[in-house]
Backbone as ProteinMPNN parsed JSONL, in Angstrom:
{"seq_chain_A": "MSVLTRDEILVRIKAGNIGVSPSIDSFQLQAHAVDLRLGFTFLIPKAWHMTERGREAFAIDPLKDHGPEFFDVIELEQGQSFDLLPQEYVLVSTFEIIKLPDDLMGILYPRSSVNRKGLSVDLTGIIDAGYEGPLTLPIRNNTNSQVIELHPGERICQVVFEELLHPIKARKSRWHLKDVVDKGKKEKSDEMKLVFSGDIKKLKRDNPVA", "coords_chain_A": {"N_chain_A": [[127.549, 101.084, 107.443], [126.629, 101.62, 104.014], [125.5, 103.848, 101.46], [123.563, 103.116, 98.606], [124.305, 104.028, 95.258], [123.009, 105.448, 92.17], [123.759, 103.739, 89.946], [124.389, 101.369, 91.308], [121.969, 100.769, 92.532], [120.435, 100.285, 90.249], [121.723, 98.02, 89.171], [121.116, 96.115, 91.111], [118.316, 96.079, 90.972], [117.894, 95.169, 88.341], [118.951, 92.648, 88.586], [117.105, 91.47, 90.152], [117.404, 91.594, 92.835], [116.663, 93.802, 94.383], [113.308, 94.392, 94.625], [110.831, 96.047, 92.808], [107.617, 96.696, 92.117], [104.923, 97.863, 90.185], [107.631, 98.062, 87.746], [110.205, 100.567, 88.085], [110.219, 103.849, 86.56], [111.957, 106.159, 84.351], [111.79, 108.692, 85.523], [111.809, 108.217, 88.221], [114.236, 107.235, 89.17], [116.908, 108.346, 90.985], [120.012, 110.105, 91.87], [120.989, 108.841, 94.181], [118.797, 107.48, 95.196], [115.38, 106.261, 95.068], [112.404, 107.46, 93.825], [109.072, 107.123, 95.032], [105.716, 106.472, 93.997], [102.442, 107.869, 94.485], [99.697, 105.886, 95.478], [96.412, 104.49, 94.675], [94.731, 104.105, 96.797], [93.137, 105.437, 99.617], [92.92, 106.087, 103.048], [90.708, 107.22, 105.368], [90.606, 108.332, 108.619], [88.116, 107.311, 110.949], [85.895, 109.032, 113.168], [83.903, 108.18, 114.902], [81.583, 105.489, 115.76], [78.681, 103.327, 115.53], [77.355, 101.538, 118.232], [75.927, 98.998, 120.42], [75.473, 100.528, 122.581], [75.043, 102.977, 121.576], [76.028, 105.991, 119.862], [79.461, 106.024, 119.701], [82.663, 107.36, 120.346], [85.679, 106.688, 118.595], [88.288, 105.33, 120.362], [91.684, 105.521, 120.45], [93.902, 103.087, 121.16], [97.172, 102.758, 121.877], [98.386, 100.348, 122.41], [97.115, 98.409, 121.049], [96.333, 96.835, 117.906], [94.931, 98.457, 115.03], [92.459, 98.014, 112.826], [90.906, 97.889, 109.515], [88.313, 98.719, 110.198], [88.496, 101.117, 111.454], [88.661, 103.042, 109.574], [87.473, 104.93, 106.739], [87.517, 103.75, 103.511], [88.821, 104.815, 100.512], [88.831, 104.212, 97.143], [90.305, 105.3, 94.36], [89.616, 105.894, 90.861], [91.116, 105.673, 87.556], [92.298, 108.799, 86.504], [90.969, 110.233, 88.466], [91.213, 112.417, 91.336], [92.243, 113.37, 94.699], [90.95, 115.428, 97.102], [92.54, 116.884, 99.702], [91.624, 118.054, 102.737], [91.981, 121.148, 104.673], [94.079, 120.686, 107.449], [93.457, 118.016, 107.501], [93.986, 114.511, 107.961], [95.278, 111.615, 106.502], [95.769, 108.18, 105.525], [97.782, 106.754, 103.011], [98.391, 104.529, 100.27], [101.389, 103.343, 98.689], [102.067, 103.338, 95.172], [103.792, 101.445, 94.258], [104.969, 98.118, 95.024], [107.305, 96.938, 97.31], [110.285, 95.029, 97.616], [112.825, 93.86, 99.632], [116.195, 92.609, 99.974], [117.997, 90.523, 102.398], [120.238, 91.887, 103.182], [119.971, 94.55, 103.045], [118.557, 97.693, 103.844], [115.882, 100.131, 103.79], [115.465, 103.677, 103.802], [113.028, 106.051, 104.26], [112.125, 109.193, 102.891], [110.384, 112.32, 102.77], [109.625, 114.094, 99.717], [111.07, 117.221, 98.882], [109.534, 118.996, 97.375], [106.986, 118.185, 97.981], [106.731, 118.891, 100.679], [106.804, 121.656, 100.383], [104.32, 122.263, 99.428], [102.721, 122.374, 101.599], [102.166, 120.025, 102.753], [102.685, 117.349, 105.058], [104.535, 114.464, 105.165], [104.48, 112.033, 107.208], [106.71, 109.99, 107.897], [107.638, 106.75, 109.069], [110.153, 106.008, 108.566], [111.829, 103.696, 108.198], [112.379, 100.899, 106.107], [112.341, 97.621, 106.632], [115.011, 95.244, 106.318], [114.481, 92.514, 104.171], [111.783, 92.97, 103.936], [108.618, 92.771, 102.263], [106.125, 94.117, 100.279], [103.4, 96.558, 99.92], [103.698, 100.064, 100.825], [102.532, 102.077, 103.505], [101.634, 105.376, 103.922], [101.447, 108.104, 106.143], [99.754, 111.146, 105.706], [99.394, 114.651, 106.031], [97.521, 117.638, 105.681], [98.843, 120.61, 106.292], [97.984, 123.214, 106.136], [95.775, 125.974, 106.975], [93.619, 126.796, 105.489], [93.671, 125.99, 102.838], [92.834, 123.736, 100.27], [94.449, 120.811, 99.239], [95.293, 119.159, 96.356], [95.625, 115.798, 95.619], [97.217, 113.501, 93.484], [96.953, 110.294, 92.271], [99.795, 108.492, 91.328], [101.578, 110.622, 91.27], [104.882, 111.556, 92.305], [105.708, 110.979, 95.603], [107.366, 110.406, 97.802], [110.738, 109.389, 98.696], [113.047, 106.645, 98.594], [115.975, 105.684, 100.193], [118.613, 103.438, 99.882], [120.423, 101.372, 102.055], [123.298, 99.461, 102.623], [123.736, 96.693, 104.773], [126.109, 95.793, 107.293], [126.145, 93.143, 107.99], [124.104, 90.487, 106.834], [120.673, 90.074, 107.875], [118.171, 88.175, 109.638], [115.005, 88.305, 108.435], [112.207, 89.754, 110.072], [108.847, 89.172, 110.293], [106.184, 91.517, 110.088], [103.463, 92.032, 112.393], [101.056, 92.776, 111.245], [99.917, 94.697, 108.437], [98.523, 97.394, 106.518], [97.99, 96.163, 104.019], [95.842, 95.155, 102.659], [94.053, 97.183, 102.612], [94.832, 98.275, 101.569], [100.975, 119.76, 93.413], [99.175, 120.243, 93.774], [100.0, 123.13, 93.731], [102.126, 125.137, 92.086], [101.441, 124.489, 88.765], [102.828, 121.639, 87.367], [104.298, 121.282, 84.333], [105.43, 119.212, 82.985], [106.067, 116.334, 80.877], [105.671, 114.092, 82.418], [103.863, 114.888, 84.497], [101.626, 115.606, 83.041], [100.692, 113.135, 82.231], [100.208, 112.036, 84.726], [98.115, 113.716, 85.627], [96.153, 112.99, 83.811], [95.718, 110.481, 84.612], [96.782, 108.269, 83.382], [98.747, 106.12, 84.178], [99.838, 103.736, 83.369], [100.648, 104.241, 80.722], [102.584, 106.154, 81.256], [104.494, 104.591, 82.569], [105.077, 102.739, 80.536], [106.109, 104.308, 78.451], [108.392, 105.407, 79.457], [110.828, 103.865, 80.17], [113.564, 102.746, 82.257], [116.773, 103.592, 81.205]], "CA_chain_A": [[126.593, 100.984, 106.35], [126.912, 102.484, 102.882], [124.328, 104.184, 100.662], [123.666, 102.728, 97.204], [124.156, 105.073, 94.261], [122.107, 105.134, 91.054], [124.18, 102.559, 89.188], [124.297, 100.198, 92.181], [120.531, 100.473, 92.652], [119.991, 99.735, 88.979], [122.265, 96.662, 89.059], [120.35, 95.236, 92.009], [116.963, 95.939, 90.441], [117.94, 94.329, 87.148], [119.251, 91.281, 89.02], [115.996, 90.985, 90.967], [117.79, 91.643, 94.246], [115.679, 94.756, 94.896], [112.076, 94.252, 93.872], [109.907, 97.178, 92.755], [106.559, 96.298, 91.188], [105.493, 97.752, 88.85], [109.013, 98.513, 87.648], [110.367, 102.019, 88.127], [110.427, 104.535, 85.295], [113.156, 106.996, 84.34], [111.599, 109.83, 86.408], [111.919, 107.822, 89.623], [115.598, 106.873, 89.566], [117.717, 109.522, 91.32], [121.452, 109.853, 92.015], [121.203, 107.856, 95.246], [117.489, 107.183, 95.774], [114.287, 105.96, 94.15], [111.146, 108.088, 94.201], [107.891, 106.266, 95.003], [104.53, 107.184, 93.539], [101.22, 107.764, 95.273], [98.773, 104.876, 94.987], [95.016, 104.835, 94.46], [93.961, 103.797, 98.007], [93.219, 106.444, 100.667], [92.228, 105.684, 104.264], [90.328, 108.384, 106.168], [90.257, 107.868, 109.963], [86.767, 107.574, 111.444], [85.847, 109.633, 114.503], [82.928, 107.497, 115.754], [80.823, 104.386, 115.172], [77.492, 102.965, 116.285], [77.41, 100.283, 118.973], [74.683, 98.747, 121.149], [75.344, 101.608, 123.563], [74.752, 104.216, 120.869], [77.158, 106.559, 119.14], [80.668, 106.038, 120.519], [83.883, 107.831, 119.703], [86.787, 105.747, 118.523], [89.393, 105.606, 121.272], [92.877, 104.87, 119.923], [94.752, 102.475, 122.174], [98.45, 102.487, 121.214], [98.832, 98.983, 122.689], [96.337, 97.488, 120.232], [96.293, 97.088, 116.473], [93.698, 99.088, 114.58], [92.229, 97.513, 111.49], [90.142, 98.688, 108.551], [87.068, 99.272, 110.738], [88.777, 102.46, 111.943], [88.877, 103.932, 108.439], [86.732, 104.906, 105.484], [88.472, 103.427, 102.449], [88.51, 105.426, 99.223], [89.6, 103.68, 96.019], [90.118, 106.167, 93.202], [89.747, 105.339, 89.519], [92.028, 106.403, 86.692], [91.886, 110.163, 86.196], [90.411, 110.9, 89.635], [92.152, 112.952, 92.317], [91.759, 113.36, 96.084], [91.082, 116.72, 97.78], [92.889, 116.774, 101.121], [91.101, 119.27, 103.362], [92.885, 121.757, 105.654], [94.323, 119.964, 108.694], [92.996, 116.629, 107.399], [95.011, 113.474, 108.044], [94.874, 110.38, 105.839], [96.799, 107.211, 105.177], [97.749, 106.439, 101.592], [99.274, 103.449, 99.843], [102.259, 103.618, 97.55], [101.705, 102.64, 93.939], [104.714, 100.321, 94.104], [105.244, 97.109, 96.045], [108.749, 96.885, 97.51], [110.864, 93.812, 98.188], [114.237, 94.067, 99.951], [116.951, 91.432, 100.406], [118.311, 90.511, 103.836], [121.441, 92.674, 103.477], [119.683, 95.92, 102.629], [117.415, 98.361, 104.452], [115.506, 101.36, 103.116], [115.077, 104.816, 104.626], [112.076, 106.864, 103.516], [112.144, 110.638, 103.101], [109.451, 113.07, 101.914], [110.245, 114.951, 98.722], [111.0, 118.62, 99.305], [108.43, 119.648, 96.676], [105.771, 117.83, 98.715], [106.705, 119.742, 101.876], [106.536, 123.053, 100.014], [102.886, 122.423, 99.177], [101.998, 122.429, 102.867], [101.913, 118.653, 103.202], [103.704, 116.616, 105.804], [104.498, 113.013, 105.004], [105.068, 111.632, 108.491], [107.196, 108.64, 107.647], [108.308, 106.054, 110.15], [111.564, 106.129, 108.236], [112.597, 102.491, 107.924], [111.863, 99.687, 105.478], [113.209, 96.588, 107.174], [115.609, 94.243, 105.439], [113.621, 91.356, 103.986], [110.375, 93.353, 103.823], [107.976, 92.71, 100.96], [104.747, 94.576, 100.307], [103.21, 97.991, 99.699], [103.992, 100.918, 101.961], [101.44, 102.951, 103.909], [102.202, 106.656, 104.301], [100.539, 109.085, 106.75], [99.883, 112.465, 105.09], [98.554, 115.674, 106.639], [97.484, 118.981, 105.108], [99.176, 121.495, 107.405], [97.453, 124.564, 105.958], [94.529, 126.263, 107.688], [92.513, 127.204, 104.626], [93.845, 125.57, 101.455], [92.666, 122.336, 99.885], [95.576, 120.337, 98.433], [94.838, 118.082, 95.489], [96.574, 114.695, 95.482], [97.002, 112.752, 92.252], [97.61, 108.99, 92.177], [100.85, 108.474, 90.325], [102.608, 111.635, 91.49], [105.95, 111.113, 93.197], [105.336, 111.485, 96.92], [108.481, 110.25, 98.735], [111.86, 108.671, 98.1], [113.685, 105.662, 99.462], [117.426, 105.548, 100.109], [118.973, 102.07, 100.248], [121.686, 101.254, 102.779], [123.785, 98.096, 102.81], [124.054, 96.314, 106.146], [127.408, 95.139, 107.438], [125.871, 91.706, 108.026], [122.7, 90.165, 106.545], [119.886, 89.741, 109.05], [116.992, 87.353, 109.413], [113.857, 89.204, 108.382], [111.121, 89.508, 111.014], [107.579, 89.569, 109.695], [105.329, 92.386, 110.882], [102.222, 91.387, 112.816], [100.096, 93.059, 110.17], [99.933, 96.052, 107.918], [97.288, 97.682, 105.791], [98.186, 95.814, 102.615], [94.557, 94.865, 102.046], [93.232, 98.387, 102.578], [95.881, 99.081, 101.102], [100.59, 120.413, 94.143], [99.356, 120.924, 92.555], [100.791, 124.326, 93.893], [102.323, 125.587, 90.709], [101.206, 123.337, 87.893], [104.012, 121.113, 86.723], [103.895, 121.085, 82.948], [106.283, 118.202, 82.373], [105.382, 115.193, 80.271], [105.294, 113.186, 83.496], [102.688, 115.32, 85.224], [100.482, 115.551, 82.142], [100.178, 111.773, 82.307], [99.663, 111.871, 86.08], [96.82, 114.395, 85.7], [95.181, 112.225, 83.027], [95.521, 109.194, 85.277], [97.282, 107.176, 82.545], [100.029, 105.739, 84.759], [100.388, 102.642, 82.557], [101.363, 104.853, 79.597], [103.772, 106.777, 81.834], [105.462, 103.514, 82.791], [105.441, 102.112, 79.259], [106.85, 105.21, 77.582], [109.568, 105.957, 80.119], [111.629, 102.831, 80.833], [114.908, 103.132, 82.689], [117.742, 103.263, 80.149]], "C_chain_A": [[126.984, 101.952, 105.244], [125.647, 102.662, 102.053], [124.563, 103.774, 99.212], [123.476, 103.938, 96.302], [123.282, 104.559, 93.122], [122.487, 103.844, 90.345], [124.065, 101.284, 90.018], [122.848, 99.785, 92.395], [120.04, 99.764, 91.401], [120.474, 98.305, 88.784], [121.442, 95.694, 89.909], [118.922, 95.033, 91.51], [116.942, 94.999, 89.252], [118.222, 92.867, 87.489], [118.116, 90.678, 89.839], [116.289, 90.997, 92.448], [116.943, 92.657, 95.009], [114.446, 94.624, 94.015], [111.232, 95.506, 93.96], [108.866, 96.844, 91.695], [105.367, 97.242, 91.316], [106.88, 98.381, 88.789], [109.084, 100.038, 87.611], [110.537, 102.57, 86.718], [111.592, 105.509, 85.451], [113.017, 108.216, 85.251], [111.935, 109.479, 87.858], [113.343, 107.577, 90.092], [116.432, 108.131, 89.752], [119.176, 109.122, 91.543], [121.752, 108.817, 93.092], [119.893, 107.549, 95.965], [116.526, 106.789, 94.658], [113.037, 106.645, 94.673], [110.019, 107.066, 94.106], [106.662, 107.106, 94.687], [103.336, 106.912, 94.456], [100.281, 106.74, 94.645], [97.35, 105.389, 94.893], [94.15, 104.633, 95.703], [94.215, 104.846, 99.087], [92.374, 105.982, 101.851], [91.982, 106.918, 105.119], [89.914, 107.902, 107.558], [88.83, 108.246, 110.345], [86.83, 108.162, 112.853], [84.923, 108.877, 115.444], [82.298, 106.338, 115.004], [79.621, 104.092, 116.065], [77.701, 101.61, 116.955], [76.061, 100.08, 119.661], [74.441, 99.813, 122.209], [74.985, 102.934, 122.907], [75.963, 104.693, 120.088], [78.359, 106.672, 120.075], [81.845, 106.542, 119.7], [84.899, 106.698, 119.652], [87.883, 106.206, 119.47], [90.612, 104.822, 120.783], [93.732, 104.383, 121.082], [96.072, 102.095, 121.514], [98.974, 101.074, 121.449], [98.101, 97.959, 121.836], [96.46, 97.858, 118.764], [94.94, 97.69, 116.103], [93.511, 98.765, 113.109], [91.381, 98.421, 110.643], [88.86, 99.286, 109.108], [87.263, 100.687, 111.284], [88.863, 103.487, 110.816], [87.753, 103.821, 107.409], [87.749, 104.725, 104.374], [87.975, 104.008, 101.13], [89.43, 104.817, 98.172], [89.31, 104.543, 94.799], [90.256, 105.381, 91.907], [90.717, 106.194, 88.712], [91.454, 107.77, 86.35], [91.28, 110.914, 87.358], [91.527, 111.401, 90.549], [91.486, 112.99, 93.685], [92.016, 114.727, 96.694], [91.351, 116.485, 99.262], [92.561, 118.107, 101.796], [92.104, 119.859, 104.354], [92.897, 120.983, 106.969], [93.847, 118.506, 108.649], [94.187, 115.676, 107.361], [94.479, 112.21, 107.389], [96.073, 109.441, 105.756], [96.652, 106.877, 103.699], [98.693, 105.278, 101.308], [100.21, 103.955, 98.763], [101.771, 102.826, 96.347], [102.549, 101.375, 93.784], [104.687, 99.368, 95.298], [106.76, 96.934, 96.104], [109.161, 95.532, 98.075], [112.354, 94.033, 98.375], [114.91, 92.759, 100.32], [117.329, 91.55, 101.875], [119.577, 91.287, 104.189], [121.239, 94.153, 103.163], [118.474, 96.449, 103.388], [117.101, 99.622, 103.651], [115.134, 102.427, 104.122], [114.214, 105.738, 103.771], [112.191, 108.342, 103.907], [111.038, 111.272, 102.257], [110.234, 113.854, 100.883], [110.059, 116.404, 99.133], [109.851, 119.355, 98.625], [107.098, 119.345, 97.351], [105.635, 118.706, 99.961], [106.336, 121.181, 101.539], [105.069, 123.311, 99.719], [102.087, 122.609, 100.461], [101.654, 121.064, 103.402], [103.036, 118.186, 104.114], [103.471, 115.137, 105.553], [105.24, 112.459, 106.205], [105.51, 110.181, 108.412], [107.833, 108.044, 108.89], [109.791, 105.922, 109.85], [112.244, 104.874, 107.735], [111.764, 101.468, 107.153], [112.817, 98.578, 105.878], [113.793, 95.704, 106.087], [114.695, 93.023, 105.373], [112.151, 91.685, 103.843], [109.878, 93.168, 102.391], [106.533, 93.159, 101.097], [104.636, 96.042, 99.942], [103.58, 98.765, 100.953], [102.797, 101.818, 102.237], [102.025, 104.236, 104.481], [101.151, 107.527, 104.974], [100.802, 110.473, 106.17], [98.917, 113.429, 105.766], [98.66, 116.973, 105.832], [97.686, 119.971, 106.254], [98.613, 122.905, 107.267], [96.135, 124.731, 106.706], [93.347, 126.53, 106.769], [92.589, 126.656, 103.206], [93.605, 124.071, 101.287], [93.831, 121.957, 98.986], [95.131, 119.11, 97.657], [95.948, 117.048, 95.322], [96.208, 113.865, 94.254], [97.696, 111.4, 92.34], [98.613, 108.994, 91.032], [101.89, 109.547, 90.517], [103.645, 111.094, 92.467], [105.777, 111.79, 94.557], [106.469, 111.405, 97.942], [109.613, 109.532, 98.022], [112.471, 107.721, 99.122], [115.171, 105.61, 99.141], [117.785, 104.159, 100.627], [120.345, 102.052, 100.914], [122.044, 99.791, 102.967], [124.113, 97.862, 104.278], [125.42, 95.632, 106.19], [127.265, 93.625, 107.442], [124.409, 91.486, 107.677], [121.968, 89.791, 107.824], [118.733, 88.836, 108.656], [115.77, 88.249, 109.501], [112.804, 88.777, 109.39], [109.825, 90.033, 110.413], [106.791, 90.477, 110.643], [104.072, 91.632, 111.282], [101.13, 91.597, 111.793], [100.388, 94.439, 109.635], [98.73, 96.208, 107.006], [97.404, 97.314, 104.317], [96.856, 95.558, 101.916], [93.674, 96.105, 101.958], [94.041, 99.455, 101.783], [95.713, 99.226, 100.127], [100.45, 121.2, 93.118], [100.284, 122.096, 92.775], [100.905, 124.984, 92.549], [102.214, 124.358, 89.82], [102.498, 122.91, 87.216], [103.627, 120.693, 85.308], [104.773, 120.069, 82.228], [105.439, 117.12, 81.736], [104.887, 114.237, 81.345], [103.975, 113.607, 84.125], [101.451, 115.385, 84.342], [99.85, 114.165, 82.193], [99.592, 111.484, 83.682], [98.273, 112.492, 86.165], [95.753, 113.642, 84.913], [94.874, 110.882, 83.669], [96.082, 108.022, 84.503], [98.676, 106.764, 83.008], [100.668, 104.601, 83.958], [101.174, 103.187, 81.369], [102.638, 105.509, 80.078], [104.877, 105.746, 82.002], [105.995, 102.967, 81.466], [106.363, 103.0, 78.431], [108.138, 105.738, 78.199], [110.358, 104.884, 80.872], [112.978, 103.383, 81.279], [115.903, 102.682, 81.64], [118.765, 102.252, 80.657]], "O_chain_A": [[127.6, 102.985, 105.506], [124.824, 101.752, 101.952], [125.624, 104.044, 98.649], [122.602, 104.772, 96.541], [122.87, 103.4, 93.106], [121.651, 102.959, 90.161], [123.686, 100.236, 89.496], [122.534, 98.595, 92.436], [119.319, 98.769, 91.479], [119.726, 97.462, 88.288], [121.116, 94.591, 89.471], [118.379, 93.934, 91.616], [116.076, 94.129, 89.159], [117.791, 91.96, 86.777], [118.163, 89.497, 90.184], [115.509, 90.468, 93.24], [116.547, 92.407, 96.147], [114.538, 94.733, 92.792], [110.943, 95.985, 95.056], [109.192, 96.723, 90.514], [104.841, 97.42, 92.415], [107.259, 99.144, 89.677], [108.152, 100.708, 87.167], [110.946, 101.857, 85.802], [112.143, 105.666, 86.54], [114.031, 108.737, 85.716], [112.306, 110.357, 88.636], [113.632, 107.698, 91.282], [116.644, 108.892, 88.808], [119.532, 107.95, 91.422], [122.665, 108.006, 92.938], [119.87, 107.378, 97.183], [116.814, 106.958, 93.473], [112.647, 106.443, 95.823], [110.011, 106.234, 93.198], [106.572, 108.278, 95.053], [103.246, 105.869, 95.104], [100.091, 106.726, 93.429], [97.108, 106.59, 95.018], [92.961, 104.95, 95.679], [95.364, 105.117, 99.435], [91.24, 105.538, 101.672], [92.925, 107.584, 105.547], [88.959, 107.134, 107.672], [88.389, 109.368, 110.093], [87.72, 107.824, 113.633], [85.12, 108.916, 116.658], [82.446, 106.208, 113.789], [79.552, 104.548, 117.206], [78.165, 100.659, 116.326], [75.155, 100.898, 119.504], [73.316, 99.977, 122.679], [74.662, 103.904, 123.593], [76.819, 103.898, 119.701], [78.289, 107.332, 121.112], [82.003, 106.202, 118.528], [84.965, 105.861, 120.551], [88.35, 107.342, 119.387], [90.573, 103.593, 120.712], [94.223, 105.178, 121.884], [96.097, 101.198, 120.672], [99.904, 100.639, 120.769], [98.422, 96.771, 121.883], [96.66, 99.02, 118.413], [93.937, 97.461, 116.779], [94.296, 99.184, 112.258], [91.154, 99.58, 110.991], [88.355, 100.265, 108.558], [86.282, 101.382, 111.549], [89.109, 104.667, 111.067], [87.16, 102.758, 107.232], [88.734, 105.46, 104.302], [86.859, 103.729, 100.691], [90.653, 104.892, 98.288], [88.2, 104.521, 94.267], [90.919, 104.345, 91.856], [91.091, 107.292, 89.125], [90.292, 107.896, 85.962], [91.088, 112.126, 87.263], [92.64, 110.875, 90.537], [90.301, 112.68, 93.814], [93.167, 115.152, 96.797], [90.505, 115.957, 99.985], [93.14, 119.144, 101.472], [92.987, 119.145, 104.829], [91.845, 120.668, 107.526], [93.842, 117.835, 109.681], [95.242, 115.987, 106.808], [93.365, 111.776, 107.68], [97.225, 109.853, 105.896], [95.539, 106.735, 103.193], [99.674, 105.075, 102.023], [99.878, 104.874, 98.014], [101.141, 101.778, 96.49], [102.086, 100.366, 93.252], [104.417, 99.771, 96.43], [107.416, 96.798, 95.071], [108.464, 94.961, 98.914], [113.069, 94.35, 97.425], [114.28, 91.885, 100.915], [117.022, 92.55, 102.524], [119.958, 91.348, 105.358], [122.2, 94.911, 103.031], [117.482, 95.74, 103.558], [117.954, 100.124, 102.919], [114.558, 102.131, 105.17], [114.622, 106.154, 102.687], [112.333, 108.687, 105.08], [110.776, 110.813, 101.145], [111.376, 114.24, 101.13], [109.015, 116.776, 99.669], [109.25, 120.245, 99.227], [106.178, 120.161, 97.298], [104.549, 119.204, 100.259], [105.644, 121.849, 102.307], [104.621, 124.457, 99.755], [100.908, 122.962, 100.415], [100.933, 120.944, 104.392], [104.191, 118.583, 103.955], [102.361, 114.628, 105.708], [106.47, 112.418, 106.226], [104.784, 109.268, 108.806], [108.485, 108.744, 109.665], [110.6, 105.746, 110.762], [113.158, 104.966, 106.916], [110.61, 101.202, 107.49], [113.988, 98.601, 105.497], [113.154, 95.447, 105.066], [114.197, 92.556, 106.397], [111.338, 90.783, 103.647], [110.62, 93.38, 101.431], [105.797, 92.642, 101.937], [105.642, 96.702, 99.683], [103.755, 98.179, 102.022], [102.126, 102.269, 101.309], [102.822, 104.193, 105.418], [100.057, 107.682, 104.432], [101.946, 110.927, 106.144], [97.769, 113.08, 106.043], [99.736, 117.351, 105.368], [96.799, 120.148, 107.088], [98.75, 123.713, 108.185], [95.465, 123.751, 107.03], [92.199, 126.496, 107.211], [91.648, 126.843, 102.435], [94.105, 123.254, 102.06], [94.168, 122.701, 98.066], [94.65, 118.138, 98.238], [97.067, 117.38, 94.934], [95.038, 113.565, 94.018], [98.919, 111.355, 92.471], [98.318, 109.439, 89.923], [102.994, 109.422, 89.987], [103.333, 110.284, 93.34], [105.71, 113.016, 94.649], [106.54, 112.234, 98.849], [109.464, 109.113, 96.874], [112.423, 107.952, 100.331], [115.573, 105.507, 97.982], [117.315, 103.749, 101.688], [121.304, 102.636, 100.409], [121.224, 98.984, 103.405], [124.692, 98.721, 104.942], [125.827, 94.974, 105.232], [128.143, 92.908, 106.962], [123.548, 92.217, 108.167], [122.571, 89.254, 108.754], [118.368, 88.746, 107.484], [115.53, 88.88, 110.53], [112.535, 87.587, 109.55], [109.726, 91.21, 110.067], [106.74, 90.233, 111.848], [103.658, 90.699, 110.593], [100.36, 90.68, 111.507], [101.03, 95.253, 110.299], [98.003, 95.246, 106.758], [96.963, 98.073, 103.454], [96.757, 95.729, 100.701], [92.641, 96.073, 101.289], [94.005, 100.654, 101.503], [96.492, 99.907, 99.461], [100.898, 122.01, 92.306], [101.312, 122.143, 92.1], [99.902, 125.35, 91.938], [102.821, 123.321, 90.091], [103.174, 123.714, 86.575], [102.744, 119.857, 85.112], [104.847, 120.068, 81.0], [104.246, 116.998, 82.016], [103.82, 113.639, 81.209], [103.068, 112.788, 84.275], [100.335, 115.233, 84.84], [98.626, 114.032, 82.198], [98.596, 110.77, 83.797], [97.352, 111.882, 86.708], [94.582, 113.647, 85.294], [93.894, 110.224, 83.319], [95.887, 106.876, 84.911], [99.667, 107.022, 82.325], [101.893, 104.51, 83.875], [102.24, 102.667, 81.037], [103.665, 105.441, 79.403], [106.03, 105.977, 81.637], [107.197, 102.761, 81.298], [107.289, 102.509, 77.785], [108.898, 106.443, 77.534], [110.537, 104.988, 82.086], [113.466, 104.372, 80.733], [115.889, 101.523, 81.225], [119.661, 101.853, 79.912]]}, "name": "protein", "num_of_chains": 1, "seq": "MSVLTRDEILVRIKAGNIGVSPSIDSFQLQAHAVDLRLGFTFLIPKAWHMTERGREAFAIDPLKDHGPEFFDVIELEQGQSFDLLPQEYVLVSTFEIIKLPDDLMGILYPRSSVNRKGLSVDLTGIIDAGYEGPLTLPIRNNTNSQVIELHPGERICQVVFEELLHPIKARKSRWHLKDVVDKGKKEKSDEMKLVFSGDIKKLKRDNPVA"}
């Protein structure tokens, strides 16, 4: 397998071979990766629910799928942010929808700046060849006392594209959460000013890939 570089990624995107919707902006395209932005949908795991027997804890069975009833769904509006509490775990959607051809796979990595804030983005690592849809990322605040503010539109992870030696037949997942689907030191770039204001459309419009 070989890793696609910036120019090769750009050629495939422009040809429609790699699909990223909405289209990437100039901040996202790296030397051999594409950064993905945080979406507006946050899923907070529920600890219990009411049944005919009374209050029952949710028991996670790894052999069964777990749908939206296991989560409180938060949909943020433009300009809103999400306070992630110490040791809190949530699932978040990416802002972009990804579509890969049958000769290409993606590998997801957290951005180092995200890790330095005290966050862990526990990625499964692989975007299968032929996959199409949004991505769901598990995020945890690893600090014991600090609230970490998350902003829809900030770059949260990156995807590296690897060519397969032979194209494969894509296998559809049984289901995914498509339907539910640092600050730290303040970044004073033009990008983050737009992220903080929530005007992601302007960010996209004013920063096309050259």
